[in-house]
C-alpha positions as CSV (number, residue, x, y, z in Angstrom):
1,M,0.0,-0.2,-0.6
2,R,1.8,3.3,-1.2
3,H,1.0,6.2,1.4
4,L,2.1,9.6,1.5
5,I,3.4,11.1,4.9
6,D,6.4,12.6,4.2
7,I,7.7,14.5,0.9
8,L,10.8,13.0,1.1
9,E,9.1,9.7,0.3
10,L,8.5,10.9,-3.0
11,S,11.7,11.2,-5.1
12,T,12.6,14.1,-7.4
13,D,11.6,11.9,-10.7
14,E,8.1,11.3,-8.9
15,I,7.7,14.9,-7.6
16,T,8.4,16.3,-11.4
17,Q,5.7,13.4,-12.7
18,L,2.8,15.1,-10.6
19,L,3.7,18.4,-11.0
20,D,3.8,17.4,-14.7
21,C,0.5,16.0,-14.4
22,A,-1.2,18.7,-12.4
23,D,0.1,21.1,-15.3
24,E,-1.8,18.3,-17.6
25,I,-4.6,18.4,-15.8
26,I,-4.8,22.5,-15.6
27,A,-4.7,22.4,-19.5
28,H,-7.0,19.9,-19.9
29,P,-9.4,19.3,-17.1
30,E,-12.2,17.7,-19.2
31,Q,-10.2,14.7,-19.6
32,Y,-9.7,13.8,-15.9
33,R,-13.3,14.3,-14.8
34,E,-14.4,10.4,-14.8
35,K,-10.9,9.3,-13.6
36,C,-12.2,8.8,-10.1
37,R,-15.8,7.7,-10.9
38,Y,-17.2,5.8,-7.9
39,K,-14.1,6.0,-5.8
40,K,-14.6,8.0,-2.6
41,M,-12.3,10.0,-0.2
42,A,-12.6,10.3,3.5
43,T,-11.2,13.3,4.9
44,L,-10.4,12.8,8.8
45,F,-9.6,16.0,9.8
46,F,-8.8,16.1,13.8
47,E,-7.7,19.5,13.7
48,P,-9.3,22.9,12.2
49,S,-8.7,23.3,8.3
50,T,-10.4,25.6,5.4
51,R,-8.1,25.2,2.5
52,T,-6.7,22.1,2.8
53,R,-9.9,20.0,3.7
54,L,-11.9,21.5,0.9
55,S,-9.0,21.7,-1.8
56,F,-9.1,17.5,-0.8
57,E,-12.6,17.8,-0.9
58,A,-12.6,19.5,-4.5
59,A,-9.8,17.9,-5.7
60,M,-12.0,14.5,-5.4
61,M,-14.8,15.6,-6.9
62,E,-13.5,17.3,-9.9
63,L,-12.1,13.6,-10.5
64,G,-15.7,12.3,-10.4
65,G,-15.3,10.8,-7.1
66,S,-17.1,11.6,-3.6
67,V,-16.4,12.5,-0.4
68,L,-17.0,11.9,2.9
69,G,-15.7,12.4,6.2
70,F,-15.5,15.1,9.3
71,S,-13.9,18.4,10.2
72,E,-13.3,18.5,13.8
73,A,-11.9,15.8,16.5
74,A,-15.2,16.7,18.7
75,S,-17.7,15.5,15.9
76,S,-15.6,12.2,15.3
77,S,-16.0,9.1,18.0
78,S,-12.1,10.5,18.6
79,A,-14.2,12.7,21.4
80,K,-15.5,9.1,22.7
81,G,-11.5,8.1,23.6
82,E,-11.5,6.0,20.3
83,S,-7.7,5.7,19.1
84,V,-6.4,6.8,15.5
85,S,-5.6,3.3,14.8
86,D,-9.1,2.2,15.2
87,T,-10.7,4.9,13.0
88,V,-8.7,4.4,10.5
89,A,-9.2,0.8,10.6
90,V,-12.7,1.1,10.4
91,V,-13.0,4.3,7.6
92,S,-10.5,2.4,5.4
93,Y,-13.7,-0.2,4.6
94,Y,-15.7,2.8,3.4
95,A,-13.5,4.5,1.7
96,D,-10.8,4.3,-1.2
97,I,-8.7,7.0,-0.1
98,I,-8.2,8.6,3.4
99,A,-7.0,12.3,3.5
100,M,-5.9,13.2,7.5
101,R,-4.7,15.9,9.6
102,H,-3.9,15.6,13.3
103,P,-2.7,17.9,15.6
104,K,0.2,15.3,16.9
105,E,3.4,14.7,15.3
106,G,3.0,11.2,13.9
107,A,-0.2,10.6,13.8
108,P,-0.6,9.9,10.2
109,L,2.3,7.3,10.3
110,V,0.6,5.4,12.9
111,A,-2.9,5.7,10.7
112,S,-1.2,4.3,7.8
113,M,0.1,1.1,9.8
114,K,-3.9,0.1,10.2
115,S,-5.2,1.2,7.1
116,G,-6.3,-0.9,4.3
117,V,-6.2,2.2,2.0
118,P,-3.4,5.2,0.9
119,I,-3.1,7.6,3.6
120,I,-2.3,11.5,2.9
121,N,-0.5,13.0,5.6
122,A,-2.7,16.7,5.3
123,G,-0.3,17.9,8.5
124,D,0.6,16.6,11.3
125,G,1.1,19.1,14.2
126,G,4.5,20.6,13.5
127,H,6.1,18.0,11.6
128,N,5.1,17.7,7.7
129,H,2.6,18.6,5.3
130,P,4.0,16.7,2.3
131,T,1.1,18.2,0.1
132,Q,1.0,22.1,1.0
133,T,5.0,21.2,-0.6
134,L,3.9,20.1,-3.7
135,T,1.4,22.9,-4.0
136,D,4.8,25.3,-3.0
137,L,6.7,23.0,-5.7
138,L,4.2,23.8,-8.3
139,T,3.6,27.5,-7.7
140,I,7.6,27.9,-7.9
141,R,8.0,25.9,-10.7
142,R,4.7,28.0,-12.7
143,E,5.7,31.1,-11.5
144,K,9.5,30.8,-12.3
145,G,9.9,28.1,-14.5
146,R,12.0,26.0,-12.5
147,L,13.1,24.7,-9.5
148,D,16.7,24.7,-9.2
149,N,18.9,27.6,-8.9
150,L,17.0,29.7,-6.4
151,T,17.4,31.7,-3.5
152,V,14.7,30.7,-1.0
153,G,13.8,33.3,1.8
154,L,11.6,31.7,4.5
155,C,10.3,34.7,7.0
156,G,8.2,34.2,10.3
157,D,7.4,31.0,12.6
158,L,9.9,29.0,10.9
159,K,10.1,26.6,14.4
160,F,7.1,25.6,14.6
161,G,5.9,26.2,10.5
162,R,4.9,22.5,9.3
163,T,4.7,23.8,5.8
164,V,8.8,25.7,6.6
165,H,10.0,22.3,7.4
166,S,8.8,20.5,4.7
167,L,9.6,23.0,1.9
168,I,13.2,22.9,3.6
169,A,12.9,19.5,2.7
170,A,11.9,19.3,-0.8
171,M,14.0,22.1,-2.1
172,S,17.6,20.8,-0.5
173,R,17.3,18.4,-3.2
174,Y,17.7,20.8,-6.1
175,T,20.9,22.3,-7.5
176,G,21.7,25.7,-6.6
177,T,19.3,26.3,-3.9
178,S,20.4,28.6,-1.1
179,F,18.0,29.3,1.9
180,V,17.5,32.7,3.9
181,L,16.3,32.0,7.0
182,I,14.3,35.2,8.5
183,S,12.5,35.1,11.9
184,P,13.0,36.2,15.5
185,E,15.5,34.0,17.9
186,E,12.5,32.7,19.3
187,L,11.1,30.9,16.3
188,K,14.3,29.9,14.1
189,V,14.6,26.5,12.3
190,P,14.4,23.6,14.7
191,S,18.6,22.6,14.5
192,Y,17.5,19.1,13.2
193,V,15.8,20.6,10.5
194,K,19.0,22.5,9.5
195,T,21.3,19.8,9.9
196,D,19.3,17.3,8.0
197,H,18.2,19.0,5.3
198,I,20.8,22.3,5.0
199,K,24.2,21.8,6.8
200,N,24.5,17.6,5.7
201,R,24.1,19.1,2.2
202,G,26.4,21.5,2.0
203,I,23.8,24.2,1.3
204,P,24.5,27.9,1.5
205,Y,22.3,29.8,4.0
206,E,22.0,32.8,6.1
207,Q,20.1,33.4,9.2
208,T,18.5,36.7,9.9
209,T,16.2,38.7,11.8
210,D,15.9,41.8,9.6
211,L,13.9,41.3,6.2
212,E,14.5,44.4,4.8
213,S,18.0,43.9,4.6
214,V,18.1,40.8,2.7
215,M,14.8,41.4,0.6
216,P,17.0,42.2,-2.9
217,K,18.6,38.6,-3.2
218,L,15.5,36.5,-3.2
219,D,13.8,34.8,-5.9
220,I,11.2,33.2,-3.4
221,L,9.8,35.0,-0.3
222,Y,7.6,32.3,1.5
223,M,5.9,34.0,4.1
224,T,4.0,32.3,7.3
225,R,1.8,33.3,10.2
226,V,3.0,33.3,13.7
227,Q,0.4,30.3,14.8
228,R,-1.5,31.0,18.1
229,E,-2.4,27.2,18.2
230,R,1.2,26.3,18.5
231,F,2.5,28.5,21.6
232,F,2.0,27.3,25.3
233,N,2.2,30.8,26.2
234,E,-0.2,33.4,25.3
235,E,2.1,36.0,26.4
236,D,4.5,34.7,24.1
237,Y,2.8,34.7,21.3
238,L,1.4,38.3,21.2
239,R,5.1,39.6,21.9
240,L,6.0,37.8,18.5
241,K,2.8,37.6,16.4
242,D,3.5,40.9,14.5
243,S,7.3,40.5,14.2
244,Y,7.6,40.4,10.7
245,I,4.8,42.3,8.5
246,L,5.2,42.8,4.6
247,T,4.0,45.8,3.5
248,P,4.6,47.3,-0.4
249,D,7.0,49.5,1.5
250,K,9.4,46.6,2.0
251,L,9.2,45.2,-1.5
252,K,10.7,48.7,-2.9
253,N,13.9,46.9,-3.2
254,A,12.8,43.5,-4.0
255,K,13.5,41.8,-7.5
256,S,10.8,42.2,-10.5
257,D,10.0,38.6,-10.6
258,L,10.4,38.0,-6.7
259,A,7.2,35.2,-6.1
260,I,5.4,36.0,-2.5
261,L,4.1,32.8,-1.7
262,H,2.2,32.1,1.9
263,P,0.6,29.0,2.6
264,L,-2.5,30.5,4.3
265,P,-4.6,31.3,6.1
266,R,-3.3,34.8,6.5
267,V,-3.6,36.8,10.2
268,N,-1.7,40.5,9.3
269,E,1.6,39.6,8.1
270,I,1.1,40.4,4.3
271,S,-0.7,43.6,4.1
272,T,-3.9,43.5,2.0
273,A,-2.1,46.2,-0.4
274,V,0.2,43.6,-1.4
275,D,-2.5,41.8,-2.8
276,D,-2.4,43.3,-6.3
277,D,1.2,43.3,-7.0
278,P,2.0,41.1,-9.6
279,R,4.7,39.2,-7.6
280,A,1.9,38.1,-5.0
281,C,1.1,34.3,-5.7
282,Y,-0.5,33.2,-2.7
283,F,-3.7,32.8,-4.0
284,R,-2.9,31.2,-7.2
285,Q,-1.2,29.2,-4.6
286,A,-4.1,28.2,-3.3
287,N,-5.6,27.4,-6.4
288,Y,-2.7,25.2,-7.7
289,G,-3.1,23.3,-4.6
290,K,-6.2,21.7,-6.0
291,Y,-4.6,20.4,-8.7
292,V,-1.5,19.0,-7.4
293,R,-3.9,17.2,-4.9
294,M,-5.6,15.6,-8.0
295,A,-2.8,14.4,-9.5
296,L,-1.7,12.8,-6.0
297,I,-5.1,10.8,-5.8
298,L,-4.3,9.5,-8.9
299,K,-0.9,8.6,-8.6
300,L,-1.6,6.9,-4.9
301,L,-5.1,5.0,-6.4
302,E,-3.3,4.0,-9.6
303,D,-0.2,2.5,-7.3
304,S,-2.1,0.8,-4.6
305,G,-4.0,-0.7,-7.4
306,K,-7.2,0.8,-6.8
307,L,-7.8,2.4,-10.3
């Protein structure tokens, strides 16, 4: 059974195939409308989500399939004390593929050990978010025309941001990548992420607390929100939540072809005045997420012999 728990489970060749498939779906959606006819996806979201859950549901529906599931733990049997393993063992009798989000790191991996159908990790705590990373990679490739020889700036919550950790892991495998890590001292990239994916690969990187000073060198600016739900201390959250706010003034020295990404939801870390800038890609990015998830659903169902 083929699952997707971590972006590194996909080779760069497989990622290229998925992105190529997503591009093909964008170009010829009518050819994919019946690909998953009579197939069902279960969306098991133990943690709140808007874009990711609806993106998965829209992806399955546009492939001709149907969707069942829940959008919060309180509406599932976990509220009665049922384990994730038992939930998945049962749901895998009802669906052909499962997209799962959980606040605890490793929960989707545990689920995959009990599931009779492919599991897609739709985010587990501060750990991984592989389908967001595929969305990011598709966005970068469509906006920049390549995935190599790019200077990638990541700004905001780099400690708890699972999208950041997954993107660093993915981009570290492409030639000519360099990273600029922009965050408060308290929200720096975890040392294991930096060691495993940057230092051990000999990738050039820079750490700074000053966004404006590094803006001119960036090809990609990946903004993130400071996540209230990851903090144990409300005072720390309130102190750090407005550390970086991107405004048109801060983009004056940026490259004309800079691509600004954000996994969303946005709070106030990007001013709405930036939305009309052609370099703002985050709403297009959300749209690309549907297509790359369509490609992933097809791949996992095919690899598991269910299509």
